Every structure is written in structure tokens, then in C-alpha cells.
C-alpha positions, 0 to 999 in steps of 0.5 A: 499500500503506498503512502497516499492511500495508508493516509486515507486510511488513517484518516477515515479511522480517525473520522469513524472513532471520533464522528468528527471530519479530519484533515491529515497532513504528512509532514515530511519535515516534521519526521516524527511527530504528531500535532492536532489544530482543533480550532477550526470546524475540521480538525487538522492532524499532522503526522510526521512523514517517518511515523508512516513507516512504523504500523505501531506507531501510527496505530498509538497516533491514532489513538492520541489523536481519537483521545485528543479530539474526544476530549476536545484538548491535547492530550499531555504525555502522562494522561496518555500513558495512563490511557494505554494502560488502561487499555 
């Protein structure tokens, strides 16, 4: 599967889990980060390009994005660690 198809599936999964419209953008310069912009009606998710090379990291990024969208703010790292431990 190419990166474009992979990003499309990531977008669909996030939208399905949050019931919100999202825009997923791959940033080649911020290669290993995840960022959210929830100020507009469409949530913008920026994924670093290197994340796409590791499916396990992408799964964690999706969990982070979904939890952040559902709470209406970006989670702090400790909050996210606690969420992962519960699941």
C-alpha cells in the first residue's frame, strides 16, 4: 500500500472513531511528531513522515488523536500513558 492510501485509511479510521471530519497532512520536515489543530470545524492532524514507516507507531498516534479529539484538547504525555495502560 502506498503512503497516499495509508493516509486515507488513517483519516477514515479517525473520522469513524470520533464522528468528526478531519484533515490528515503528512509533514516531511517534522518527521516523527504528531500535532493537532482543533480550532476550526475540521480538525487538522499533522503526522511526521517517518511515522508512516512504522505501523505500530501509527496505531499509537491514532489513539492519541482520537483521545485528544474526544476530550477537545491535546492530551499531556502522562494522560496518554495512563490511557494506554487502561486499555
